[in-house]
N, C-alpha and C positions, 0 to 999 in steps of 0.2 A: 614498342607501347601498353601499357599495363592498365584497363579501365580499372578504375574503380570498384568496388559490388555498391551496387545503387540502395541497393538494403540496407548496405550497414550508415550510407549518406546521412542519416535521420541522426544516428548514434553521436554520429562526431559535430552537430550543431544545438548540441545539449552542451550549456556550460557545468562541466565541470567544480568539483569544487578539489581540493585541491589532497583530499582522500582519493582521488577520485570517485570523487557519489555530489550524489541529487537528493532532495531532499522531493521523495510521494507523496500527493493527498491523491486516499482512497474516497471516493464522493459514491454515494448509490444515481444508480442508473436516475431513477422513477423518481423518487424524492426529492435529491440530492442535499444526503441529507449526510454531512463527514462520520467519515467513521475510523479512521487515523490517518499516521501519518505513517513512517516509515521512512528507507535509504532506497539510493539504488546504484550497484557501480551498473559499469557498460555489461556485463556480462546480462549483469537479471531482467536490464532493459529490454537488450533484447530475445531473450524467452519467450517476457513479458510478453511482445511482439507475436510471436511467431507461433508460442501456446494457445495462448486466447487467457492466460488464465495468472497474476499475480504471483509475479516471485518475485522477491526487493534480498537486500543486502544486511547481512544478523550481523552487526560491529557487536556485541554481544560473543555471539562463536563464531571473531569471524567472515565467515558459511553463506551461498546460497539459500534464502528459506524461500521457501512455497506458502507461497497460508496456505489452511488448509491442512500440511501435510505431516500434522499430529491431530488439529483436533476436525480434520472432514472444512473444516467454513470454508470453503475455497472459496476466492473471487473472481467469477468471470466477467475478465474483460470486457467493456463495450464499446470502449473510448480511449485514446492516449490520445492527451494532451499537452502541449510541453506554453508559458505561458512566459509574455510578453521579451523578459530580458533572460529566456532560455534555462533561467536556473531551476525553477519547479515546477515536477511530473504531474500531474494533474490525471489518476488514473479512474474512468467512470465505470464504475463496476456488479454485478450485482451478488450480493452479498449472499451464499449462499448455507445456506443454517438459521440464519438471522442472524450471526452474530460475530461482531470482528475482533470485539478486546477477548482479552486473557482471561482477564475478569467474572468472563460471562456473557454479558452488555453488549448491546446491539453496536457501542458506541466504546469509541476509544474514549471518545471527550462527554464525559457523564458530570464530572463536575462542573459547579457553576457558583463565581462570587457570589455571596450577597451574603452581606454586612462588615465585608471586608473577613470573611471565611469562605474556605468552599468545603460545598454542599452537595450530597448524593444525588442527584434528579434522575439517573435513571436507572429499573431497578434488577436485581444479578434473571439472568433466563436458566439459562443452567452453569450449576454447580459444577466454575473450575475441576475443584479433584474429577469431580465421572467426563471431564469432554480428556484432560487428557493426566494419559494410567501408562 
């Protein structure tokens, strides 16, 4: 009789959607600020858990996406949580370089609804053209 890999058992407890993905929220482990949302598949979650750095699944590129691989803005994972329904992962991260968004901002959630219009609420820390060469 073969035993299931105990290290992989946590992955089987995630409620993956029909595409084999789960939403993953990245949150700053010190401030609690929400930095971004991305998707993970089984492989990206397993790599994230084993290596300690955020790895996501890029739907547009159809491949694994190591956060910070081109920008240098890695996300060191301090804790991985699963919500009560098992259908959302929360990564408590240390955002290296202070920039989480491809727009050069600290968070992807930089627009706030005011008077029925989206207003930019965060400055660009670094021009994306200098980040992504």
